[in-house]
Structures are given as C-alpha cells and as structure tokens.
Legacy VTK file of the C-alpha trace (Angstrom):
# vtk DataFile Version 3.0
C-alpha trace
ASCII
DATASET POLYDATA
POINTS 154 float
10.326 -54.236 28.241
11.159 -55.956 31.523
7.615 -55.700 32.897
6.342 -57.314 29.702
8.922 -60.071 30.087
7.890 -60.529 33.733
4.242 -60.820 32.679
5.117 -63.443 30.082
7.511 -65.506 32.192
5.367 -65.438 35.335
2.222 -66.163 33.315
0.333 -63.689 35.472
-2.918 -63.201 33.557
-3.753 -59.979 35.382
-0.504 -58.278 34.363
-0.854 -59.657 30.838
-4.370 -58.192 30.617
-3.034 -54.758 31.552
-0.612 -54.904 28.632
-3.206 -56.320 26.241
-5.425 -53.295 26.811
-2.764 -51.258 25.030
-3.031 -48.499 27.590
-0.685 -47.048 30.181
0.143 -50.074 32.345
1.431 -47.917 35.212
-1.798 -45.907 35.310
-3.843 -49.127 35.258
-1.685 -50.592 38.047
-2.144 -47.414 40.091
-5.917 -47.680 39.695
-5.795 -51.217 41.077
-3.413 -50.374 43.923
-5.205 -47.179 45.003
-8.611 -48.708 44.209
-9.892 -45.683 42.337
-11.025 -45.227 38.711
-8.226 -44.962 36.171
-9.343 -41.494 35.041
-8.829 -40.184 38.598
-5.204 -41.333 38.847
-2.779 -38.441 39.252
0.679 -38.322 37.707
2.121 -38.758 41.209
0.092 -41.942 41.753
1.095 -43.234 38.314
4.771 -42.621 39.050
4.396 -44.346 42.411
2.877 -47.409 40.709
5.790 -47.434 38.268
8.290 -47.261 41.144
6.395 -50.016 42.957
6.258 -52.323 39.925
9.919 -51.996 39.037
10.948 -52.012 42.689
9.197 -55.312 43.318
10.646 -56.688 40.099
14.169 -55.893 41.308
13.688 -56.953 44.919
13.155 -53.613 46.609
11.619 -53.989 50.036
9.354 -51.761 52.079
12.244 -49.700 53.427
13.527 -48.920 49.934
10.035 -48.074 48.705
9.423 -45.779 51.680
12.746 -43.994 51.125
12.056 -43.452 47.422
8.453 -42.343 47.735
8.042 -40.603 51.086
5.423 -43.049 52.328
5.840 -44.485 55.809
7.371 -47.927 56.239
3.962 -49.305 57.238
2.307 -47.786 54.155
5.069 -49.107 51.908
4.560 -52.623 53.307
0.822 -52.329 52.704
1.358 -51.237 49.088
3.735 -54.138 48.452
1.257 -56.568 50.033
-1.556 -55.105 47.931
0.539 -55.460 44.762
1.203 -59.117 45.563
-2.529 -59.656 46.212
-3.433 -58.078 42.865
-0.856 -60.106 40.930
-0.728 -63.542 42.605
0.948 -65.454 39.774
3.797 -62.962 39.709
4.160 -63.433 43.469
4.369 -67.213 43.024
6.908 -66.766 40.235
9.195 -64.731 42.498
9.047 -67.319 45.277
9.566 -70.220 42.861
12.526 -68.470 41.230
14.289 -68.211 44.571
13.412 -71.787 45.592
14.523 -73.177 42.224
17.793 -71.239 42.404
18.483 -72.570 45.897
17.940 -76.106 44.640
20.033 -75.770 41.486
22.579 -73.231 42.688
21.877 -71.010 39.679
19.200 -69.218 37.678
18.930 -69.022 33.925
17.277 -67.046 31.194
14.816 -68.456 28.679
17.770 -68.605 26.305
19.778 -70.802 28.682
22.284 -68.258 29.999
23.098 -69.107 33.625
24.074 -67.123 36.674
25.484 -69.136 39.543
24.473 -67.977 43.022
26.451 -69.786 45.729
25.588 -66.956 48.152
22.018 -68.294 48.350
23.276 -70.645 51.053
25.406 -68.074 52.849
25.106 -67.667 56.603
25.551 -63.911 56.047
21.992 -62.554 55.667
23.150 -59.613 53.522
24.868 -61.896 51.000
21.919 -64.286 51.000
19.440 -61.433 50.494
21.492 -60.046 47.609
21.583 -63.477 45.961
17.807 -63.839 46.406
17.290 -60.504 44.635
19.468 -61.770 41.786
17.501 -65.026 41.677
14.257 -63.133 41.249
15.382 -60.552 38.721
18.025 -62.296 36.593
15.503 -64.440 34.685
13.761 -61.200 33.651
16.657 -58.768 33.231
18.710 -61.506 31.634
16.072 -62.140 28.963
15.903 -58.403 28.244
19.697 -58.338 27.889
19.635 -61.449 25.689
17.046 -59.853 23.390
19.080 -56.644 23.130
22.245 -58.594 22.344
20.473 -60.592 19.633
19.074 -57.385 18.143
22.555 -55.832 18.015
23.904 -58.837 16.138
21.203 -58.546 13.456
LINES 1 155
154 0 1 2 3 4 5 6 7 8 9 10 11 12 13 14 15 16 17 18 19 20 21 22 23 24 25 26 27 28 29 30 31 32 33 34 35 36 37 38 39 40 41 42 43 44 45 46 47 48 49 50 51 52 53 54 55 56 57 58 59 60 61 62 63 64 65 66 67 68 69 70 71 72 73 74 75 76 77 78 79 80 81 82 83 84 85 86 87 88 89 90 91 92 93 94 95 96 97 98 99 100 101 102 103 104 105 106 107 108 109 110 111 112 113 114 115 116 117 118 119 120 121 122 123 124 125 126 127 128 129 130 131 132 133 134 135 136 137 138 139 140 141 142 143 144 145 146 147 148 149 150 151 152 153
C-alpha cells in the first residue's frame, strides 16, 4: 500500500508504470536495478529489491542496506544510487519533503494531519537525521494510516 501511495504522491511515472502493469512490482524493480530480464530474476533478487524499495522509503541508508542484505557498503551505496537514477521523481519528492519540512517545521498527510519536527534544526546530527527520515516517510506512512483509520470507521 505504501509503495503505491509513494508512487502517487511523488508522481513518479516510472513507479506508477510498474504498478499499472499489474505484475509483481518488486520483480520489475529488481529487473531494472540488476539490469537483467524480468524472467531471469531470482527470488533472492526480488526480495532484495523489496528491501531496497521499502528501505529507501523509510530512510534506510547504505549501512542499513548492507547489514540487512549482506552486500558490501560500496555495493549498497551503488544500489541506492541506481534506484534513485531509475526513479528520479521519487528522489526529488524525498528531497522536497525534507526541504519543505525544514521551512514549515512540520510535514502533513494528504488529509491534513500534521507532524511537527523541531529536530530538523537540531545541532545534534542524530536527532536531525531522525527528523529527516520522519519528514520523508510521514507523508506516505501517514496517508496509509489515515486510509486505514477511515476504513475502520466505515
């Protein structure tokens, strides 16, 4: 659900096209990342693409990706860079989300729910980094939560 929301909110046509095909989006992403035909993608490569997609969505860096997948730190950085190259509008969305949050002091969902992030201006890099991760994923996770809450009410 959250990847679909990310595709819609970021307006990344390439991610949207993957969903519109009605096929396994993680397998299609793996084919793009590993640059091999979709039919040759292994289950391991598919699972890696899934980890990569959700990891990027939630702010996981190269170190976290390397730890979760067994790839080297250099390889993890290359995969993240390749993902951002393949999905440029999503990359812009992430950067704009953080910039907008720094300017406003908060992020919000499409339904108007806000999360204030004063730590974005912290001198402590760990607090600032945590707030930046929230700025990039709250608009997406928050919409998913809003949808679930509305569904429970009905």
